[in-house]
C-alpha positions in Angstrom: -157.7 124.8 15.8 -159.1 128.1 15.0 -158.3 131.7 15.3 -157.5 134.8 13.1 -154.3 136.8 12.9 -153.7 138.5 16.2 -156.2 136.7 18.0 -154.7 134.2 20.6 -155.5 130.4 20.3 -157.2 128.8 23.2 -155.4 126.1 25.3 -157.2 123.4 23.7 -156.5 124.7 20.3 -152.7 125.1 21.1 -152.6 121.7 22.3 -154.2 120.2 19.2 -151.7 122.3 17.0 -148.7 121.1 19.0 -149.8 117.5 18.7 -150.2 117.9 14.9 -146.7 119.1 14.7 -145.3 116.4 16.8 -146.9 113.7 14.7 -145.6 115.4 11.4 -142.0 115.4 12.6 -142.5 112.0 14.3 -143.6 110.7 10.7 -140.5 112.5 9.3 -142.6 114.7 7.2 -141.1 118.2 6.5 -143.0 120.9 8.1 -143.9 122.8 5.1 -145.3 119.9 3.5 -147.2 118.7 6.5 -148.6 122.1 7.3 -149.8 122.5 3.8 -151.3 119.1 3.9 -153.2 120.1 7.0 -154.2 123.4 5.5 -155.6 121.6 2.3 -157.9 119.3 4.5 -159.2 121.8 6.9 -162.7 123.5 6.3 -162.5 126.2 8.7 -161.7 129.4 6.9 -159.9 131.1 10.2 -157.9 128.0 10.7 -157.0 127.8 7.0 -156.0 131.6 7.0 -153.7 131.0 9.9 -152.1 128.2 8.5 -151.5 130.0 5.2 -149.8 132.7 7.1 -147.7 130.3 8.8 -146.6 128.7 5.5 -146.0 132.0 3.8 -143.7 133.2 6.7 -142.0 129.8 6.9 -141.2 130.0 3.2 -139.8 133.3 3.5 -137.7 133.1 6.9 -137.0 129.2 7.0 -137.9 129.6 10.9 -140.9 127.8 12.3 -140.8 129.7 15.6 -140.5 133.1 13.9 -143.4 132.1 11.6 -145.5 131.5 14.8 -144.5 134.7 16.3 -145.5 136.7 13.2 -148.9 135.0 13.2 -149.7 136.8 16.4 -151.8 133.8 17.5 -149.4 131.9 19.8 -148.3 132.7 23.2 -144.7 133.9 23.9 -144.0 130.8 25.9 -144.9 128.5 23.0 -142.9 130.6 20.6 -139.8 130.7 22.7 -139.9 127.0 23.5 -140.4 126.2 19.7 -137.2 128.3 19.0 -135.4 126.4 21.7 -136.5 123.2 20.2 -135.2 124.3 16.7 -131.8 125.2 18.2 -131.5 122.0 20.1 -132.7 119.8 17.3 -135.8 118.6 19.4 -138.7 120.5 17.9 -140.6 116.9 18.1 -140.1 116.6 21.9 -140.9 120.1 22.5 -144.2 119.9 20.4 -145.1 116.8 22.4 -144.3 118.4 25.8 -146.2 121.6 24.9 -149.3 119.5 23.8 -149.4 117.9 27.2 -148.9 121.3 28.8 -151.7 123.0 27.2 -154.0 120.1 27.5 -153.4 120.3 31.3 -153.9 124.0 31.2 -157.2 123.4 29.4 -158.3 121.1 31.9 -157.4 123.5 34.7 -159.4 126.3 33.0 -162.4 124.1 32.6 -162.2 123.3 36.6 -162.1 127.0 37.2 -164.9 127.9 34.9 -167.0 125.0 36.7 -166.1 126.4 40.0 -167.2 129.9 39.0 -170.3 129.3 36.9 -172.4 128.0 39.8 -171.6 131.1 42.1 -172.1 133.5 39.2 -175.6 131.9 38.6 -176.5 132.2 42.2 -175.4 135.8 42.1 -177.8 136.5 39.3 -180.7 134.8 41.1 -180.0 136.6 44.2 -180.1 140.0 42.3 -183.4 139.0 40.9 -184.7 138.1 44.5 -183.3 141.4 45.9 -184.9 143.4 43.0 -188.3 141.8 43.8 -187.8 142.6 47.5 -187.0 146.4 46.8 -189.7 146.9 44.1 -192.7 144.7 45.7 -192.0 143.9 49.3 -190.4 146.9 51.1 -192.7 149.4 49.5 -195.6 147.5 51.0 -194.0 147.8 54.4 -193.5 151.4 54.0 -197.3 151.9 53.0 -198.2 149.8 56.0 -196.3 152.1 58.3 -197.8 155.2 56.8 -201.3 153.8 57.2 -200.5 153.1 60.9 -199.2 156.6 61.2 -198.0 157.6 64.8 -198.9 154.2 66.3 -195.7 152.9 64.8 -192.6 153.4 66.9 -189.7 155.5 65.3 -187.4 152.5 65.6 -189.5 150.4 63.2 -189.8 153.1 60.7 -186.1 153.7 60.7 -185.6 150.0 60.3 -187.7 149.9 57.2 -185.9 152.7 55.8 -182.5 150.9 56.6 -183.7 147.7 55.1 -184.5 149.7 51.9 -181.3 151.1 51.7 -179.4 147.9 52.4 -181.5 146.2 49.8 -180.8 148.6 47.2 -176.9 148.8 48.1 -176.8 144.9 47.9 -178.7 145.0 44.4 -176.0 147.4 43.1 -173.2 145.4 44.6 -174.4 142.1 43.3 -174.8 143.5 39.7 -171.4 145.2 40.0 -169.8 141.9 41.1 -171.5 139.9 38.2 -170.4 142.5 35.7 -166.9 142.7 37.1 -166.7 138.8 36.7 -167.9 139.0 33.2 -165.6 141.8 32.1 -162.7 139.9 33.8 -163.5 136.7 31.9 -163.5 138.4 28.6 -160.3 140.5 29.5 -158.4 137.4 30.4 -158.9 136.1 26.9 -156.7 138.9 25.6 -152.9 138.9 26.2 -152.7 142.3 27.9 -155.7 141.0 30.2 -153.9 138.0 30.9 -150.8 139.7 31.9 -152.6 142.1 34.1 -154.5 139.4 36.0 -151.1 137.4 36.3 -149.5 140.6 37.8 -152.6 141.0 40.2 -152.5 137.5 41.4 -148.8 137.7 41.9 -149.6 139.9 44.9 -151.2 137.0 46.7 -148.7 134.3 48.4 -150.5 131.3 47.1 -150.5 132.5 43.6 -146.9 133.9 43.9 -145.9 130.2 45.1 -147.7 128.7 42.2 -145.9 131.1 39.7 -142.6 130.4 41.5 -142.9 126.6 41.0 -144.0 127.0 37.4 -140.8 129.0 36.7 -138.8 126.3 38.4 -140.5 123.6 36.4 -139.9 125.3 33.0 -136.4 126.2 34.1 -135.4 122.5 34.8 -137.3 121.0 31.8 -135.8 123.3 29.3 -132.4 123.1 30.8 -132.5 119.2 30.9 -133.4 119.2 27.3 -130.6 121.7 26.1 -127.9 119.9 28.1 -128.9 116.3 26.7 -128.6 118.0 23.2 -125.1 118.8 23.8 -125.1 122.5 25.0 -122.7 123.8 27.4 -124.4 125.1 30.6 -123.6 128.7 29.8 -125.0 128.6 26.3 -128.2 126.9 27.8 -128.5 129.6 30.4 -128.6 132.3 27.9 -131.7 130.8 26.2 -133.7 130.4 29.5 -134.9 133.9 30.7 -137.3 134.2 27.9 -139.3 131.0 28.7 -140.1 131.9 32.4 -143.6 133.1 33.3 -142.8 136.1 35.8 -140.4 139.0 35.7 -139.0 137.8 39.0 -138.1 134.3 37.5 -136.7 135.7 34.4 -134.5 138.0 36.7 -133.2 135.1 38.7 -132.3 133.4 35.4 -130.4 136.2 34.1 -128.5 136.4 37.4 -127.6 132.8 37.3 -126.4 133.1 33.8 -124.3 136.0 34.8 -122.7 134.3 37.6 -122.0 131.2 35.6 -120.4 133.2 32.9 -118.2 134.7 35.5 -116.8 131.2 36.4 -119.0 130.5 39.5 -120.3 126.9 39.8 -123.9 126.3 38.3 -125.1 124.8 41.5 -123.8 127.7 43.7 -125.3 130.4 41.5 -128.6 128.4 41.4 -128.8 128.2 45.1 -128.0 131.7 45.9 -130.7 132.9 43.3 -133.5 131.3 45.5 -135.2 129.9 42.3 -135.2 126.3 43.7 -135.7 125.0 47.2 -132.8 123.7 49.3 -133.4 120.0 48.6 -133.4 120.4 44.7 -130.3 122.6 45.0 -128.6 119.7 46.8 -129.6 117.3 44.0 -128.3 119.6 41.4 -125.0 119.9 43.1 -124.8 116.2 43.0 -125.9 116.1 39.5 -123.2 118.6 38.4 -120.4 116.6 40.2 -121.4 113.2 38.7 -121.9 114.6 35.1 -125.7 113.6 35.2 -127.1 117.2 35.4 -129.5 116.9 32.5 -131.2 113.7 34.3 -131.3 115.4 37.5 -132.9 118.5 36.1 -135.5 116.3 34.3 -136.3 114.4 37.4 -136.9 118.0 39.3 -138.9 119.2 36.4 -141.3 116.2 36.9 -141.5 116.9 40.7 -142.3 120.6 40.2 -144.9 119.9 37.6 -146.9 117.6 39.9 -146.5 120.3 42.8 -147.8 122.9 40.4 -150.8 120.6 39.4 -151.6 119.8 42.9 -151.4 123.5 44.1 -153.5 124.8 41.3 -156.1 121.9 41.8 -156.3 122.9 45.5 -156.8 126.7 44.7 -159.5 125.8 42.2 -161.4 123.6 44.8 -161.4 126.6 47.2 -163.0 129.1 44.7 -166.6 127.7 44.8 -166.9 127.4 48.7 -165.6 130.8 49.2 -167.7 132.6 46.7 -170.9 130.7 48.0 -169.8 131.7 51.6 -169.6 135.4 50.7 -172.9 135.3 48.9 -174.4 133.4 52.0 -173.3 136.4 54.3 -175.1 138.9 51.9 -178.1 136.9 51.7 -178.3 136.8 55.6 -177.7 140.6 55.9 -180.5 141.2 53.6 -183.1 138.8 55.2 -182.2 140.1 58.6 -182.8 143.7 57.4 -186.3 142.8 56.1 -187.4 140.4 58.8 -186.6 142.3 61.8 -188.7 145.5 60.8 -191.3 143.0 59.8 -191.4 141.4 63.3 -191.5 144.9 64.9 -194.5 145.9 62.8 -196.4 142.7 63.4 -195.9 143.0 67.1 -196.9 146.6 67.2 -200.1 145.8 65.2 -201.0 142.9 67.9 
């Protein structure tokens, strides 16, 4: 784990931190004492500074989630989940779940990086080839045309001029694309950048479905934990909007809470919100009638987590072939724009 105040931790660092908290609580070690021991044994200065900040805030406020929030290094979802875990008396279970969650997130990011790196390297190689063509090859064609003078058809001259313009445009486009990817990767590391890209991705149906499934999984998991801890359904629903990833999901959770507080059955309010698909709404109705709502919500959370993983894995697999396909089209256009006038010149010389 590392990072400085205000700088968000990576998914791997978050997973390790939550795992450490889980084992401290599992061993019945008080948080302050356990974090202090971890702080003493760490050699990384940034990590030590972050742990010291958490310890100082924990001693003042007595709230672990508030200490994490004040550090500025932890995402809102983790802070909200830790707060719910504190209130429900299940901070160890929450820490364990978050450790698994961020471990999966880190694996997914690694898959995305692997899918993007190869096309990015290919983009840079193509840019180098196009630069050579523009600087070395096409000017030679132009000199040949000038030497031949009036013996060369105007069509061949226009073709070479067009090839030069296409090559220059493709070179600029490729460099701009590479720069855009690099800037996007850096921006995504910041909280504002991540929020921007999440809003941008939310405009596309596949990403929108993934975000909806993530919200449903979080809603089910947290509600199951709160209900099994003795919370009433109305009390539990008041805590849920803050842990959902999208504004739409948070709005639906608030609407469900409002309807339940007005006396409407939970299953009915949930079905009207559209947060869950029809089959899951039916399962929730049965769980509510039989008094097993917490177990049903836990089972639904497992289903949605599997669905999200499969969905995101499928989207990741598609990144590389799509980018390679686009680059292949660009390469084809450049080659055609060069080869056609070359053939025209050679046939004219013959």
